[in-house]
C-alpha positions as CSV (number, residue, x, y, z in Angstrom):
1,M,35.0,123.9,-48.1
2,P,37.6,124.3,-50.4
3,N,37.3,126.5,-53.7
4,V,38.0,123.8,-56.0
5,L,34.7,121.6,-54.7
6,K,32.5,124.9,-55.3
7,V,33.5,126.0,-58.1
8,L,32.9,121.7,-59.2
9,P,29.3,121.9,-60.0
10,L,30.8,125.1,-62.4
11,A,32.5,122.2,-64.5
12,I,29.9,119.7,-64.6
13,L,27.0,122.0,-65.8
14,L,29.1,123.4,-68.5
15,A,30.1,120.2,-69.6
16,L,26.4,119.7,-69.7
17,S,25.8,122.1,-71.4
18,A,28.4,121.4,-74.4
19,G,25.9,118.5,-74.6
20,A,23.2,119.2,-74.6
21,G,23.5,122.3,-76.6
22,A,26.8,123.2,-77.9
23,A,25.4,122.9,-81.8
24,T,22.8,125.8,-80.5
25,T,23.0,129.0,-82.1
26,P,21.4,132.3,-80.3
27,P,18.2,133.2,-81.7
28,A,18.3,134.9,-84.7
29,K,15.3,137.6,-83.9
30,Q,15.0,139.5,-80.7
31,A,12.1,141.2,-80.4
32,N,12.7,144.6,-78.7
33,A,16.0,143.6,-77.1
34,T,19.2,145.5,-77.6
35,K,22.0,144.9,-78.0
36,P,25.0,144.7,-74.7
37,A,26.5,147.6,-74.6
38,A,30.3,146.8,-75.5
39,S,32.8,147.9,-73.2
40,S,34.6,150.5,-75.7
41,A,32.6,153.0,-77.1
42,P,29.2,152.1,-79.0
43,A,28.9,151.6,-83.0
44,V,27.4,154.8,-84.1
45,S,24.5,153.8,-86.7
46,T,24.0,155.6,-89.9
47,K,20.6,157.2,-88.6
48,P,20.5,159.7,-85.6
49,A,18.8,157.3,-82.4
50,S,15.5,159.5,-81.3
51,P,15.9,159.9,-77.4
52,A,13.4,157.5,-75.3
53,K,12.1,158.4,-71.5
54,G,11.6,155.9,-69.2
55,T,9.0,156.3,-65.7
56,A,9.7,154.4,-62.6
57,A,6.9,153.5,-61.0
58,G,5.2,150.6,-58.6
59,S,7.4,147.7,-57.3
60,R,10.9,146.8,-57.2
61,D,11.4,145.4,-60.9
62,T,10.7,149.2,-62.3
63,A,14.2,150.7,-63.7
64,K,15.1,154.0,-64.2
65,T,15.7,155.2,-67.5
66,T,17.5,158.1,-69.1
67,S,17.3,160.1,-71.4
68,A,19.8,159.5,-74.5
69,K,20.9,162.1,-76.5
70,P,21.3,161.0,-80.3
71,A,24.2,158.6,-81.4
72,T,25.2,160.9,-83.8
73,T,26.7,163.2,-80.9
74,G,29.6,160.9,-80.3
75,R,30.1,160.7,-83.9
76,T,29.9,164.8,-84.3
77,A,32.5,164.8,-81.5
78,A,34.8,162.5,-82.6
79,A,34.6,164.3,-86.2
80,K,35.2,167.0,-84.6
81,S,38.4,165.9,-82.7
82,S,39.7,164.0,-85.7
83,K,39.6,167.4,-87.5
84,A,41.9,169.1,-85.2
85,R,43.9,166.9,-84.7
86,T,44.2,166.8,-89.0
87,T,44.9,170.1,-89.0
88,A,47.0,171.1,-86.3
89,P,49.9,170.5,-87.6
90,S,49.8,172.8,-90.5
91,S,48.6,175.6,-88.1
92,L,50.3,175.1,-85.2
93,K,52.0,178.9,-85.0
94,R,49.1,180.5,-86.3
95,A,47.3,179.0,-83.3
96,S,49.8,179.6,-80.6
97,A,50.4,183.6,-81.6
98,A,46.5,183.9,-81.5
99,K,44.9,181.5,-78.8
100,P,47.6,179.8,-76.5
101,A,44.5,178.5,-75.0
102,R,43.9,176.3,-78.3
103,A,45.6,173.0,-76.8
104,A,42.7,172.2,-74.0
105,A,40.4,171.6,-77.1
106,P,41.3,167.6,-77.3
107,A,40.2,167.4,-73.8
108,W,37.3,169.1,-74.1
109,S,36.5,166.5,-77.6
110,A,37.5,163.5,-75.0
111,R,35.4,164.8,-72.2
112,A,32.4,165.0,-74.9
113,Q,33.2,161.3,-76.4
114,T,33.1,159.8,-73.2
115,K,29.5,161.7,-71.9
116,A,28.3,160.4,-75.4
117,A,29.9,156.7,-75.3
118,A,27.9,156.4,-71.6
119,S,24.4,157.9,-72.8
120,A,24.4,155.7,-75.8
121,A,25.2,152.5,-72.9
122,I,22.3,152.9,-70.8
123,H,19.7,153.5,-73.6
124,R,17.0,151.5,-73.9
125,P,14.2,151.8,-76.2
126,A,10.7,152.8,-74.7
127,F,8.5,149.9,-74.7
128,Q,6.6,148.5,-77.9
129,P,3.5,146.4,-77.3
130,L,3.6,143.6,-80.1
131,P,0.9,143.6,-82.8
132,D,-2.9,142.6,-81.3
133,V,-3.0,139.4,-82.1
134,R,-5.7,137.1,-80.6
135,G,-4.9,134.0,-78.6
136,D,-6.4,131.0,-79.4
137,G,-9.8,131.1,-77.8
138,A,-12.7,133.0,-76.2
139,V,-10.5,135.1,-73.7
140,D,-9.2,138.0,-74.4
141,V,-5.1,138.4,-73.2
142,E,-3.9,142.0,-73.1
143,S,-0.3,140.8,-72.9
144,G,1.5,140.9,-76.2
145,A,2.7,137.3,-75.2
146,A,0.9,134.7,-73.5
147,L,1.0,130.6,-72.8
148,V,-0.6,128.6,-70.5
149,V,0.1,124.6,-69.9
150,D,-0.9,122.0,-68.0
151,A,1.4,119.5,-65.9
152,D,1.3,117.2,-68.9
153,G,2.4,120.3,-71.0
154,Q,-0.4,120.4,-73.2
155,V,-1.3,124.0,-74.2
156,I,-4.2,125.8,-72.4
157,Y,-4.3,128.9,-74.2
158,S,-1.3,130.6,-76.8
159,K,-0.9,133.9,-78.1
160,N,2.8,134.6,-79.6
161,P,4.5,132.2,-77.4
162,D,7.5,131.9,-79.4
163,E,8.1,136.0,-80.0
164,V,11.6,136.7,-78.5
165,L,11.0,139.2,-75.6
166,P,12.8,140.8,-72.7
167,I,12.0,139.3,-69.8
168,A,13.1,141.6,-66.9
169,S,13.2,140.1,-63.5
170,I,12.1,136.9,-64.7
171,T,15.5,136.6,-65.2
172,K,16.1,136.2,-61.3
173,L,14.6,133.0,-61.4
174,M,17.7,131.4,-63.4
175,T,19.8,133.6,-60.9
176,A,17.9,130.7,-57.9
177,L,18.9,128.0,-59.7
178,V,22.6,128.8,-60.5
179,V,22.8,129.5,-56.5
180,M,21.0,126.3,-55.4
181,D,23.1,124.1,-58.1
182,S,26.3,125.9,-56.8
183,R,25.4,124.4,-52.9
184,L,27.2,127.3,-51.7
185,S,26.2,127.7,-47.5
186,L,22.9,129.4,-47.6
187,D,24.0,131.0,-43.8
188,E,26.7,132.7,-45.2
189,E,27.3,136.3,-44.6
190,I,27.7,138.5,-47.7
191,T,27.9,142.3,-47.6
192,I,26.6,144.8,-50.0
193,T,29.1,146.5,-51.9
194,A,29.8,149.3,-54.8
195,D,29.9,146.1,-56.9
196,D,26.1,145.6,-56.8
197,K,25.0,148.9,-57.7
198,D,23.2,149.7,-60.8
199,Y,25.3,151.4,-62.7
200,L,23.6,150.6,-66.3
201,R,19.8,152.1,-65.3
202,N,20.6,153.5,-62.1
203,T,17.8,152.0,-60.0
204,H,17.4,152.5,-56.7
205,S,17.9,149.8,-53.6
206,R,16.8,150.2,-49.9
207,L,19.8,148.3,-49.7
208,Q,22.4,150.4,-48.4
209,L,26.4,149.4,-49.3
210,G,27.7,148.1,-46.2
211,S,24.5,146.0,-45.7
212,Q,24.9,142.5,-44.5
213,L,22.6,139.7,-44.8
214,T,23.2,136.0,-45.6
215,R,23.2,134.2,-48.8
216,R,19.4,132.8,-47.6
217,E,18.4,136.2,-47.0
218,L,19.6,137.7,-50.1
219,L,17.9,135.0,-52.4
220,H,14.6,135.5,-50.2
221,I,14.1,139.1,-50.9
222,A,15.6,138.7,-55.1
223,L,13.0,135.9,-55.4
224,M,9.8,137.3,-53.7
225,S,10.0,141.6,-54.0
226,S,12.6,141.8,-56.7
227,E,15.4,143.5,-55.3
228,N,18.5,143.9,-57.7
229,R,21.4,144.3,-55.7
230,A,20.7,141.0,-53.8
231,A,20.9,139.3,-57.0
232,A,23.6,141.3,-58.3
233,A,25.7,139.9,-54.9
234,L,24.5,137.1,-55.3
235,A,26.4,136.6,-58.6
236,R,29.2,137.9,-57.6
237,T,30.1,136.1,-54.7
238,H,29.9,133.3,-56.5
239,P,33.6,131.5,-55.7
240,A,33.6,131.4,-59.6
241,G,33.0,135.3,-60.5
242,K,30.5,137.5,-61.9
243,A,30.8,136.2,-65.4
244,A,31.4,132.8,-64.9
245,F,28.2,133.3,-62.9
246,V,26.0,134.7,-66.5
247,Q,27.8,131.5,-67.8
248,L,25.8,129.3,-65.8
249,M,22.8,130.8,-66.6
250,N,23.1,130.3,-69.3
251,A,24.7,126.8,-69.5
252,K,21.7,125.8,-67.4
253,A,19.5,127.3,-70.0
254,R,20.7,125.3,-72.6
255,V,20.2,122.1,-70.3
256,L,17.0,122.5,-70.4
257,G,15.8,123.2,-73.8
258,M,15.5,126.7,-73.8
259,R,16.9,127.3,-77.1
260,S,15.7,131.1,-77.4
261,T,16.8,132.2,-74.4
262,H,19.6,134.6,-73.0
263,F,21.0,135.8,-70.3
264,A,23.1,138.9,-69.7
265,D,22.7,139.6,-65.9
266,S,21.7,138.0,-62.9
267,T,19.4,140.7,-62.5
268,G,17.3,141.2,-65.5
269,L,18.3,144.6,-65.6
270,D,19.8,144.7,-69.0
271,G,17.5,144.5,-71.8
272,N,19.2,141.8,-73.6
273,N,17.9,139.2,-71.1
274,V,15.6,137.9,-73.6
275,S,13.5,134.9,-74.0
276,T,10.0,133.3,-74.9
277,A,6.9,131.9,-73.5
278,R,7.5,128.4,-74.6
279,D,10.7,128.8,-73.1
280,L,9.8,130.2,-69.9
281,V,7.2,127.3,-69.2
282,K,10.5,125.3,-69.0
283,L,12.2,127.3,-66.6
284,A,9.0,127.6,-64.3
285,Q,9.4,123.7,-63.8
286,A,12.5,123.6,-63.6
287,A,12.6,126.4,-60.7
288,S,8.8,124.8,-58.8
289,A,11.4,121.5,-58.4
290,H,13.1,123.4,-55.6
291,P,11.0,124.0,-52.3
292,L,12.8,126.6,-50.8
293,I,12.5,128.7,-54.1
294,R,8.6,128.0,-54.3
295,E,8.2,128.8,-50.8
296,F,10.4,132.5,-51.5
297,T,8.5,133.8,-54.2
298,T,5.3,132.8,-52.8
299,T,6.0,134.7,-49.3
300,T,3.9,137.2,-49.3
301,E,6.0,139.8,-47.2
302,S,9.3,139.4,-44.9
303,E,11.3,141.1,-42.7
304,V,15.4,141.8,-42.8
305,E,17.7,143.0,-40.8
306,P,20.9,144.4,-42.8
307,G,22.7,146.1,-40.1
308,T,22.8,149.5,-41.4
309,R,19.0,150.4,-39.7
310,R,18.1,150.5,-36.3
311,T,14.5,149.2,-37.4
312,P,13.9,145.8,-40.0
313,M,13.0,146.5,-43.7
314,L,9.8,144.8,-44.5
315,Y,9.8,143.4,-48.1
316,K,6.3,142.7,-50.2
317,N,5.7,140.0,-52.9
318,S,5.9,141.8,-55.8
319,N,2.5,139.8,-57.3
320,R,-0.5,141.3,-56.4
321,L,-1.9,138.4,-56.5
322,V,0.2,136.1,-54.0
323,R,-0.3,139.1,-52.0
324,G,-4.6,139.3,-52.6
325,G,-5.1,135.5,-51.4
326,N,-7.6,134.5,-53.7
327,W,-5.1,132.3,-55.4
328,D,-3.5,128.6,-55.1
329,I,0.5,130.1,-56.0
330,Q,2.8,127.5,-56.1
331,L,5.3,129.8,-57.7
332,S,5.7,132.8,-58.9
333,K,8.0,136.1,-60.4
334,T,7.4,139.7,-61.8
335,G,9.3,141.7,-64.1
336,Y,9.4,144.9,-66.2
337,L,11.8,147.2,-67.8
338,N,10.9,150.4,-70.0
339,E,11.6,147.8,-72.8
340,A,10.0,144.9,-71.9
341,G,6.6,146.6,-70.3
342,R,5.2,143.9,-68.0
343,C,5.6,139.8,-66.9
344,L,4.5,137.1,-64.9
345,L,5.4,133.6,-64.8
346,M,3.5,132.2,-62.3
347,Q,2.5,128.2,-61.9
348,A,-0.7,128.1,-60.0
349,E,-3.4,125.6,-59.2
350,V,-7.1,126.7,-61.5
351,A,-10.1,124.1,-61.9
352,G,-8.6,121.1,-60.3
353,K,-5.5,121.5,-63.2
354,P,-1.6,122.8,-61.8
355,L,-1.4,125.2,-64.7
356,V,2.0,127.5,-66.3
357,F,1.2,130.9,-66.7
358,V,3.2,133.3,-69.2
359,F,2.6,136.3,-69.9
360,L,5.0,139.1,-71.3
361,S,5.3,142.2,-72.9
362,G,1.9,143.7,-70.7
363,P,0.8,147.4,-71.8
364,G,-0.3,147.8,-68.5
365,R,1.1,147.9,-64.7
366,L,-1.2,145.4,-64.0
367,T,-1.8,143.6,-67.2
368,P,-0.7,140.3,-66.5
369,M,-3.0,139.9,-63.3
370,G,-5.7,141.4,-65.4
371,D,-5.0,138.0,-68.0
372,A,-4.4,135.8,-65.2
373,N,-7.8,136.4,-63.8
374,R,-9.7,136.5,-67.1
375,I,-7.8,133.2,-68.0
376,R,-9.0,131.9,-64.5
377,V,-12.8,133.2,-65.0
378,W,-13.1,131.3,-68.4
379,L,-11.6,127.7,-67.0
380,E,-13.8,127.7,-64.3
381,N,-16.9,128.2,-66.2
382,G,-16.4,125.1,-68.3
383,S,-13.6,126.7,-70.9
384,R,-11.6,124.0,-72.3
385,T,-8.7,122.5,-70.3
386,G,-7.1,120.0,-73.0
């Protein structure tokens, strides 16, 4: 198929986006989200930034964050370098006679600035839970934001539903929507390259460079097990390119009416992928319209053969509720980042009613699953469902 036909959905979706949300403005408030890292050295704040440590644990959504030096390090190095350049002409003869090696100082200063810039680029603040605000109901939910709605859009439970928060790997559901909209061949083989590595947080991936999987297999493990390199490869191999792929994600969000949502990458590793619980209900409804997305997000486990190993690799679903088998789940996606906490977007049937569950900013590893179980018990025991 000619590339022009493959890219055609891009033009159509962007045109729809212009009509649906061109007049909208980005969300004014993005709690716990950081600004996108610029391609040049980041701006220096007036106060030193406290170093933060993040730990990686559990599911494939886990992201490793490295401690960052105070932002003033780059300013100090730059100031020293600037001072050296300013004073050099007036003291050139004396410096040359005393220490011929003085000329190496600018190079050291440049390296220091580069190191400080890279350190600042990957720094993300540690997770900070939202204020403990009780939701509307007798059940206690530990997640900072939560929303449960039925098939008619009626709210069953609500807690901070409009708080703009990082959504981590829930992002991959929108990645899947754009892939499905592109109508690219799911049987096309894709090779994992260095461009698919995570240079932002240096997270680990089981997919080695040179691994070859079909687009269908990459989509499967990206949704089921939150494989980051798989999601990155899906964006990279779009005919319009990775940057345009992210634009399509944002355009699709506007078409769906997700006015408080912004995407910065296809994996969710960027902390600037943000949304609200109310917006994510719309994402779940759109994703559930695709049988393949429903299937891939609710598979318990699956094997793939990337061609770089003698034996297949087994991937498991990142949602314990799917693996447990005690829920009737039609759609599922987990998420975790150091600054996002634990997140879960799920569609399931409870007490005979199809419901969408959204949990964001969970303080503990099992918080979203525990919250879902508490709400389920609450509903099955005769609490209000409308």
